[in-house]
C-alpha positions as CSV (number, residue, x, y, z in Angstrom):
1,S,-17.2,4.2,-11.2
2,Q,-14.2,2.2,-10.2
3,E,-14.8,-0.4,-12.9
4,S,-15.0,2.2,-15.8
5,Y,-11.9,4.0,-14.4
6,I,-9.9,0.8,-14.5
7,D,-11.1,0.0,-18.0
8,D,-10.1,3.4,-19.2
9,A,-6.7,3.1,-17.6
10,L,-6.1,-0.3,-19.2
11,K,-7.1,1.1,-22.6
12,R,-4.8,4.1,-22.2
13,F,-1.8,1.9,-21.5
14,G,-2.7,-0.7,-24.1
15,M,-3.5,-3.5,-21.7
16,E,-7.1,-4.3,-22.5
17,N,-6.5,-8.0,-23.1
18,V,-3.9,-8.9,-20.4
19,R,-3.5,-12.2,-18.6
20,A,-5.0,-12.2,-15.2
21,V,-2.9,-12.4,-12.0
22,S,-4.1,-13.0,-8.5
23,T,-1.8,-10.8,-6.5
24,P,-0.8,-7.1,-6.8
25,L,2.9,-8.0,-6.9
26,D,4.7,-11.3,-7.7
27,P,5.1,-13.2,-4.4
28,G,8.7,-12.9,-3.2
29,L,9.5,-9.9,-5.5
30,R,12.2,-7.8,-3.9
31,L,12.4,-4.3,-5.5
32,R,15.4,-2.1,-5.3
33,K,16.9,0.9,-7.2
34,Q,19.1,-1.4,-9.3
35,D,19.2,-5.2,-9.6
36,I,22.7,-6.6,-9.1
37,D,23.6,-10.3,-9.7
38,E,26.1,-12.4,-7.7
39,K,29.0,-11.1,-9.7
40,G,28.1,-7.5,-9.0
41,K,26.8,-6.7,-12.5
42,V,23.8,-4.5,-12.9
43,T,21.0,-6.5,-14.5
44,S,18.2,-3.9,-14.6
45,K,17.9,-1.4,-17.4
46,P,17.1,2.3,-16.8
47,L,14.1,3.7,-18.6
48,D,14.4,6.5,-21.1
49,K,12.6,9.9,-20.7
50,T,9.4,8.7,-22.5
51,Q,9.2,5.5,-20.5
52,I,9.8,7.4,-17.3
53,T,6.8,9.6,-18.1
54,E,4.7,6.6,-18.8
55,Y,5.8,4.9,-15.6
56,Q,4.9,8.0,-13.6
57,T,1.6,8.3,-15.3
58,I,0.8,4.6,-14.5
59,I,1.7,5.2,-10.8
60,G,-0.4,8.4,-10.6
61,T,-3.3,6.5,-12.2
62,L,-2.9,3.6,-9.7
63,M,-2.6,6.0,-6.8
64,Y,-6.1,7.4,-7.6
65,V,-7.6,3.9,-7.4
66,V,-5.7,2.9,-4.3
67,H,-6.5,5.9,-2.3
68,G,-10.2,5.8,-3.3
69,T,-11.4,2.2,-3.2
70,R,-8.6,-0.4,-3.3
71,P,-6.7,-0.9,0.0
72,D,-5.6,-4.3,-1.2
73,A,-3.2,-2.8,-3.7
74,C,-2.0,0.1,-1.4
75,F,1.3,-1.5,-0.4
76,A,2.3,-2.4,-4.0
77,V,1.6,1.0,-5.5
78,C,3.2,3.0,-2.6
79,K,6.3,0.8,-2.9
80,L,6.5,1.4,-6.7
81,A,6.0,5.1,-6.2
82,Q,9.3,5.2,-4.3
83,Y,11.1,4.7,-7.7
84,N,9.3,7.5,-9.6
85,S,12.5,9.5,-10.2
86,F,14.7,6.7,-11.6
87,P,12.6,3.6,-12.5
88,T,14.0,0.6,-14.3
89,D,12.5,-2.0,-16.6
90,R,11.8,-4.2,-13.6
91,H,9.8,-1.5,-11.9
92,M,7.8,-1.0,-15.1
93,L,7.0,-4.7,-15.2
94,A,5.9,-4.6,-11.6
95,A,3.6,-1.5,-12.2
96,K,2.0,-3.3,-15.2
97,H,1.6,-6.3,-13.0
98,V,-0.6,-4.2,-10.6
99,L,-2.7,-3.1,-13.7
100,R,-3.2,-6.7,-14.6
101,Y,-4.3,-7.5,-11.0
102,L,-6.8,-4.6,-11.1
103,A,-8.0,-5.8,-14.5
104,C,-9.2,-9.1,-13.1
105,T,-10.5,-7.7,-9.8
106,K,-12.2,-4.5,-11.0
107,K,-15.5,-5.7,-9.8
108,L,-14.3,-6.0,-6.2
109,V,-15.9,-3.2,-4.1
110,L,-16.0,-1.9,-0.5
111,R,-19.5,-2.8,0.8
112,Y,-20.6,-1.0,3.9
113,Q,-23.4,-2.3,6.2
114,K,-25.1,-0.8,9.1
115,S,-23.2,-1.6,12.3
116,T,-23.0,-0.6,15.9
117,T,-19.5,-2.0,16.5
118,P,-16.6,0.4,17.2
119,V,-13.9,1.2,14.7
120,E,-11.2,-1.5,14.6
121,M,-7.6,-0.6,13.5
122,Y,-5.1,-3.1,12.3
123,S,-1.4,-2.2,12.0
124,D,1.6,-4.1,10.6
125,S,5.2,-3.6,9.3
126,D,7.7,-5.5,7.2
127,Y,10.9,-5.4,9.1
128,A,13.9,-4.0,7.2
129,Q,12.5,-5.1,3.8
130,D,13.7,-2.1,1.9
131,E,16.9,-3.4,0.3
132,D,18.3,0.1,-0.4
133,T,17.8,1.7,3.0
134,R,16.9,-1.3,5.3
135,R,14.0,0.7,6.5
136,S,10.7,-0.9,7.3
137,T,7.2,-0.1,5.9
138,T,4.3,0.8,8.1
139,G,0.8,-0.2,7.1
140,Y,-2.5,0.2,8.8
141,V,-6.2,-0.1,7.9
142,A,-9.3,1.1,9.9
143,K,-12.4,-1.0,9.6
144,H,-15.9,0.2,10.3
145,A,-19.4,-0.8,9.1
146,S,-17.9,-4.1,7.8
147,A,-15.4,-2.6,5.5
148,A,-12.2,-0.5,5.3
149,V,-12.7,3.2,5.8
150,S,-9.1,4.4,5.9
151,W,-5.7,2.9,5.1
152,M,-2.1,3.8,4.5
153,S,1.3,2.2,3.5
154,R,4.5,4.3,4.0
155,R,8.2,3.7,4.5
156,Q,9.3,4.4,8.0
157,P,11.5,7.5,8.4
158,T,14.1,5.8,10.5
159,V,16.0,2.4,10.5
160,T,14.6,0.2,13.3
161,L,16.8,-2.4,15.1
162,S,14.3,-5.1,15.6
163,S,10.9,-6.4,14.4
164,T,9.4,-5.3,17.7
165,E,10.6,-1.7,17.2
166,A,9.3,-1.7,13.6
167,E,5.9,-3.0,14.7
168,Y,5.8,-0.5,17.6
169,A,6.5,2.3,15.2
170,A,3.6,1.1,12.9
171,A,1.3,0.8,15.9
172,C,2.2,4.4,16.9
173,E,1.2,5.7,13.5
174,A,-2.0,3.7,13.6
175,G,-2.8,5.1,17.1
176,K,-2.3,8.7,15.8
177,H,-4.7,7.9,13.0
178,C,-7.3,6.6,15.5
179,I,-7.1,10.0,17.2
180,F,-7.5,11.8,13.9
181,L,-10.6,9.7,13.1
182,L,-12.1,10.4,16.5
183,T,-11.5,14.2,16.1
184,I,-12.9,14.5,12.6
185,S,-15.9,12.4,13.5
186,K,-16.8,14.9,16.2
187,E,-16.3,17.8,13.8
188,I,-18.8,16.4,11.3
189,G,-21.3,15.4,14.0
190,V,-21.0,11.6,13.7
191,P,-19.3,10.5,16.9
192,I,-17.4,7.2,16.8
193,K,-18.5,4.6,19.4
194,M,-15.7,3.9,21.9
195,P,-13.5,2.1,22.7
196,M,-11.6,1.8,19.4
197,T,-9.5,-1.3,19.2
198,L,-5.9,-1.4,17.7
199,W,-4.8,-4.9,16.7
200,V,-1.0,-5.5,16.6
201,D,0.5,-8.9,15.6
202,N,3.7,-8.6,17.6
203,R,3.8,-9.6,21.3
204,G,6.8,-7.5,22.1
205,A,5.2,-4.3,20.6
206,V,2.0,-5.0,22.6
207,F,4.1,-5.3,25.8
208,L,5.8,-2.0,25.1
209,T,2.4,-0.2,24.9
210,A,1.2,-1.6,28.3
């Protein structure tokens, strides 16, 4: 079960008795390849080979949870996975922060209920928040039967020039996933009730789709 998997992960990384936190990442945390202060001095410390292996193992463990049952931690884990090659001490602290979050929320589950409502898709983006590349992150979640059935968080492949463009790109990815869900539902003989609704929280992006 999810709870036993998280307990095993906490034990493996020596975090059985950690202090609880209420968010997957610290609010306002800005991750980058290297932390540099106002004087241009690097303040983050690279990890050694053993620590890098531990970091990558933590991320792999978290990925399994996120892609299975925990969409609430998807953005945090996918963001941290971008630093798998050259993580620093700050990235390690952030990864263990996610473990602490899962430790105190391990009883949270996806609960599905019989429903006749169509699938609803929600998309969003964080405009130019990647401080190394200034690319945005796409995120979407599909909801059906009163719970999330599919979700994703991924850095966009190009640099967008406005929040409207970033939101539009995220909406396009969500729209393609709607088509995927429609196709696979027909293949397994469980057709999805139409129409599917895509919710976008940017008026400019909505106007572009009209």
